[in-house]
Backbone bond lengths (Angstrom), bond angles and torsions (degrees), N, CA, C in turn:
res aa  C-N    CA-C-N  psi(-1)  N-CA   C-N-CA  omega(-1)  CA-C   N-CA-C  phi
1 M - - - 1.413 - - 1.478 111.15 -
2 L 1.300 117.65 143.50 1.500 121.17 178.39 1.504 111.80 -64.92
3 E 1.303 116.67 136.76 1.469 119.97 -179.73 1.534 109.06 -77.46
4 L 1.357 113.92 125.01 1.418 121.66 179.66 1.524 110.14 -91.76
5 P 1.319 117.68 163.32 1.515 119.93 173.44 1.583 107.68 -68.13
6 P 1.276 115.82 159.63 1.469 117.82 -178.72 1.517 113.19 -68.65
7 T 1.309 116.11 -13.63 1.512 118.40 179.29 1.502 112.76 -91.03
8 I 1.316 118.72 3.08 1.522 123.48 178.63 1.496 107.84 -125.31
9 R 1.320 113.49 137.67 1.474 117.77 175.04 1.595 106.44 -156.77
10 T 1.311 115.14 161.10 1.438 121.10 173.49 1.479 109.03 -73.19
11 P 1.289 119.63 135.11 1.456 120.06 -179.08 1.548 109.93 -69.86
12 E 1.290 113.14 151.71 1.445 122.08 175.31 1.540 107.46 -80.51
13 K 1.332 114.72 157.25 1.511 116.89 -178.86 1.466 116.33 -62.77
14 D 1.329 118.35 -22.26 1.497 119.09 176.05 1.519 114.39 -87.08
15 E 1.378 115.85 5.41 1.420 121.20 -179.06 1.511 111.21 -108.69
16 I 1.250 119.80 5.59 1.495 124.58 -173.43 1.506 111.81 -130.88
17 P 1.299 117.15 160.76 1.505 116.60 170.84 1.536 109.75 -66.62
18 L 1.253 115.45 142.56 1.507 119.05 -172.66 1.536 105.77 -85.53
19 R 1.397 115.67 83.89 1.445 120.23 178.17 1.547 103.55 -121.10
20 D 1.281 112.98 139.28 1.482 118.73 -176.99 1.518 113.55 -58.95
21 T 1.347 119.29 -34.70 1.472 119.26 178.33 1.529 111.94 -69.68
22 I 1.263 120.46 -33.34 1.485 122.76 -178.61 1.540 106.05 -74.94
23 L 1.353 117.23 -44.29 1.461 117.31 177.87 1.471 113.04 -62.34
24 Q 1.242 119.38 -36.47 1.434 123.91 177.00 1.517 114.50 -62.87
25 Q 1.398 113.19 -43.06 1.466 118.35 173.68 1.462 115.88 -58.98
26 I 1.300 113.57 -40.39 1.552 120.92 178.64 1.497 108.44 -64.08
27 E 1.334 117.65 -44.40 1.459 121.08 178.46 1.490 112.16 -65.06
28 L 1.344 118.43 -41.24 1.496 122.46 177.91 1.531 110.53 -61.40
29 R 1.352 115.62 -37.91 1.485 115.58 -175.54 1.524 109.69 -67.06
30 K 1.289 118.14 -32.28 1.453 119.75 178.48 1.519 114.33 -57.07
31 S 1.302 117.44 -29.16 1.465 121.26 179.46 1.512 111.80 -107.29
32 A 1.331 117.72 6.13 1.484 119.56 179.85 1.506 112.41 -66.60
33 K 1.292 118.66 141.71 1.491 120.48 175.04 1.541 110.14 -104.14
34 I 1.330 113.31 76.20 1.431 118.35 -178.84 1.539 105.90 -94.60
35 I 1.296 117.70 115.57 1.435 127.66 -175.22 1.489 114.90 -120.00
36 E 1.294 116.16 165.07 1.474 119.16 175.57 1.489 112.11 -65.46
37 G 1.291 117.33 143.16 1.480 121.17 -178.81 1.504 110.56 166.35
38 F 1.340 118.88 -174.57 1.479 118.82 176.85 1.536 107.05 -154.88
39 T 1.355 113.83 162.54 1.412 125.18 170.32 1.515 112.29 -121.68
40 F 1.305 119.60 148.06 1.460 124.02 175.47 1.531 105.92 -118.15
41 K 1.288 115.31 128.03 1.480 119.55 -179.66 1.511 110.18 -134.49
42 L 1.372 114.64 132.81 1.439 119.75 173.65 1.478 110.73 -70.99
43 N 1.304 114.60 146.06 1.500 120.42 176.80 1.543 109.88 -83.46
44 K 1.300 119.06 114.46 1.448 122.94 177.91 1.443 114.67 -95.93
45 N 1.359 117.64 0.59 1.400 122.66 -177.05 1.583 106.09 -102.83
46 Q 1.223 118.24 107.08 1.557 123.49 -173.60 1.510 108.58 -71.72
47 D 1.277 118.67 -12.20 1.552 118.37 176.31 1.504 111.64 -74.46
48 L 1.311 118.79 -17.14 1.464 118.39 179.41 1.468 112.73 -93.57
49 P 1.333 118.44 150.13 1.509 121.31 -169.03 1.541 110.30 -92.00
50 F 1.381 119.48 39.43 1.496 115.86 175.44 1.529 104.70 -149.20
51 D 1.377 113.84 158.14 1.466 123.85 -176.85 1.524 114.12 -84.58
52 F 1.338 111.56 -31.29 1.536 115.91 -175.76 1.479 107.74 -152.90
53 F 1.336 116.25 166.55 1.457 121.83 166.56 1.517 111.23 -145.58
54 C 1.298 114.63 159.09 1.457 121.20 -179.97 1.521 109.62 -120.57
55 E 1.269 117.86 148.44 1.466 123.57 166.94 1.589 105.43 -113.08
56 I 1.315 114.15 129.71 1.458 122.35 -173.63 1.516 111.48 -124.15
57 N 1.335 118.70 126.15 1.397 124.00 174.97 1.554 103.91 -104.80
58 V 1.302 116.04 123.33 1.464 117.78 177.61 1.568 108.18 -149.34
59 D 1.334 120.02 145.71 1.373 121.06 177.14 1.512 109.92 -55.74
60 N 1.315 113.45 142.08 1.502 114.22 -176.82 1.483 115.93 -60.90
61 S 1.273 120.67 -31.29 1.461 125.34 175.71 1.482 113.47 -63.12
62 K 1.384 117.98 -17.80 1.476 121.51 -179.60 1.498 111.86 -107.68
63 L 1.335 116.37 -0.26 1.527 120.62 -169.97 1.575 108.67 -60.87
64 W 1.324 117.74 -55.33 1.489 119.06 -179.17 1.492 113.54 -53.67
65 S 1.304 119.69 -43.70 1.378 126.88 178.30 1.525 112.61 -59.82
66 V 1.322 117.26 -45.70 1.457 122.68 173.96 1.463 112.75 -61.37
67 F 1.325 113.50 -46.22 1.520 115.42 178.68 1.488 113.06 -65.46
68 K 1.247 121.41 -40.16 1.492 125.89 -179.76 1.581 105.63 -65.09
69 S 1.289 119.80 -47.23 1.457 121.64 179.40 1.490 113.16 -60.68
70 L 1.275 118.25 -38.38 1.546 122.91 176.78 1.523 108.18 -67.47
71 L 1.313 116.72 -47.83 1.454 119.89 -179.83 1.484 111.67 -57.26
72 L 1.346 117.04 -44.62 1.441 122.35 -175.83 1.557 111.64 -72.86
73 S 1.335 117.50 -19.52 1.491 119.99 177.70 1.495 115.40 -78.31
74 Y 1.341 116.42 -8.82 1.455 120.19 -175.66 1.577 110.47 -87.51
75 S 1.276 116.56 174.92 1.449 120.45 176.60 1.466 114.70 -60.15
76 E 1.291 117.64 167.01 1.465 120.72 -173.14 1.611 113.03 -61.85
77 E 1.320 117.76 -38.53 1.479 119.25 176.07 1.506 113.29 -105.30
78 M 1.321 116.64 137.19 1.407 119.69 175.42 1.476 111.16 -150.27
79 S 1.300 115.18 173.72 1.460 120.50 -175.82 1.555 107.25 -124.72
80 L 1.327 116.98 139.65 1.461 118.66 178.11 1.522 109.93 -98.45
81 L 1.331 114.86 129.36 1.457 121.04 -179.03 1.534 104.81 -104.88
82 F 1.306 118.03 128.17 1.507 118.16 -177.64 1.505 109.62 -151.45
83 A 1.341 115.04 157.52 1.389 122.78 -177.50 1.550 109.12 -165.61
84 H 1.345 113.00 150.77 1.484 120.13 166.82 1.497 105.06 -74.22
85 I 1.342 117.15 150.59 1.443 122.57 -178.63 1.504 117.94 -45.67
86 D 1.354 115.68 -38.76 1.487 119.30 -177.41 1.516 111.64 -106.09
87 S 1.383 117.82 23.48 1.464 117.89 -176.56 1.558 111.27 -123.35
88 D 1.299 116.34 168.43 1.443 119.80 174.11 1.491 110.55 -71.23
89 M 1.363 116.30 159.60 1.415 123.26 -177.86 1.534 108.79 -75.09
90 N 1.377 109.84 140.76 1.511 118.49 175.43 1.544 104.67 -106.38
91 Y 1.330 113.85 141.01 1.469 119.31 178.12 1.513 109.95 -114.66
92 G 1.284 117.89 113.78 1.453 121.56 179.78 1.522 112.56 -75.13
93 M 1.296 116.62 163.86 1.422 124.82 176.79 1.511 109.43 -67.55
94 Y 1.381 117.35 150.62 1.454 118.83 172.93 1.518 109.57 -75.30
95 V 1.353 114.67 124.32 1.391 123.03 -179.73 1.492 109.33 -138.41
96 D 1.387 119.60 172.32 1.448 125.18 177.61 1.466 106.77 -59.79
97 K 1.391 118.16 142.83 1.470 123.98 179.52 1.483 113.75 -59.23
98 M 1.361 118.49 -30.91 1.427 122.79 178.65 1.546 111.70 -69.82
99 T 1.348 117.71 -29.95 1.414 123.32 175.94 1.557 109.36 -62.10
100 I 1.390 114.05 -47.44 1.384 118.28 179.02 1.530 112.26 -64.80
101 L 1.340 117.75 -47.12 1.425 119.60 177.79 1.549 112.22 -56.49
102 N 1.303 115.23 -47.16 1.545 118.38 -177.71 1.524 110.66 -64.72
103 S 1.327 118.25 -31.01 1.445 121.13 177.96 1.529 113.83 -72.84
104 L 1.366 114.81 -32.32 1.449 117.78 178.80 1.518 116.13 -89.09
105 E 1.306 115.29 -25.27 1.502 117.50 -175.17 1.447 114.94 -55.76
106 P 1.298 123.50 -37.25 1.479 124.93 176.73 1.610 111.60 -56.62
107 F 1.313 115.21 -23.67 1.476 121.83 -176.88 1.474 115.17 -102.52
108 T 1.302 117.53 18.20 1.459 122.84 -179.11 1.451 114.16 -45.46
109 T 1.288 119.37 -52.66 1.493 125.18 -178.10 1.537 110.68 -61.97
110 E 1.330 115.34 -45.16 1.457 120.27 -176.70 1.526 110.40 -67.70
111 L 1.324 118.32 -39.16 1.458 124.00 178.60 1.482 113.63 -71.84
112 T 1.353 117.14 -25.95 1.572 115.00 -174.82 1.503 109.31 -108.52
113 Q 1.313 118.76 -14.05 1.480 117.56 -173.70 1.519 112.79 -118.97
114 D 1.245 122.17 -14.54 1.454 125.56 -177.90 1.444 108.98 -86.59
115 G 1.326 120.40 114.74 1.455 126.00 178.91 1.504 115.16 -56.04
116 F 1.285 119.07 -23.48 1.440 122.64 -178.42 1.554 111.82 -100.14
């Protein structure tokens, strides 16, 4: 099973409404084969400002290392896109990738272990 951050766990049966569908999902999760890996998908929605996106499964203890490696693999200048879950996207200025890494590194724990 994929390693989750310490702030996320599957609820116990006594912590959820007792509905068959929810209980079935919890039972299915116990036998799920969620492993490390990634998918690459082209963006078919021309309203979005990117050509592709990836979905990545990685053990939580490796998340920052994978993020850092991906960031360092890109061109020298890049822009950070960020948003609160219920807010519009914010587009940062294009800056050197090391500037972005250095500004995010103090928040490694928050970025890798906070479920929000």
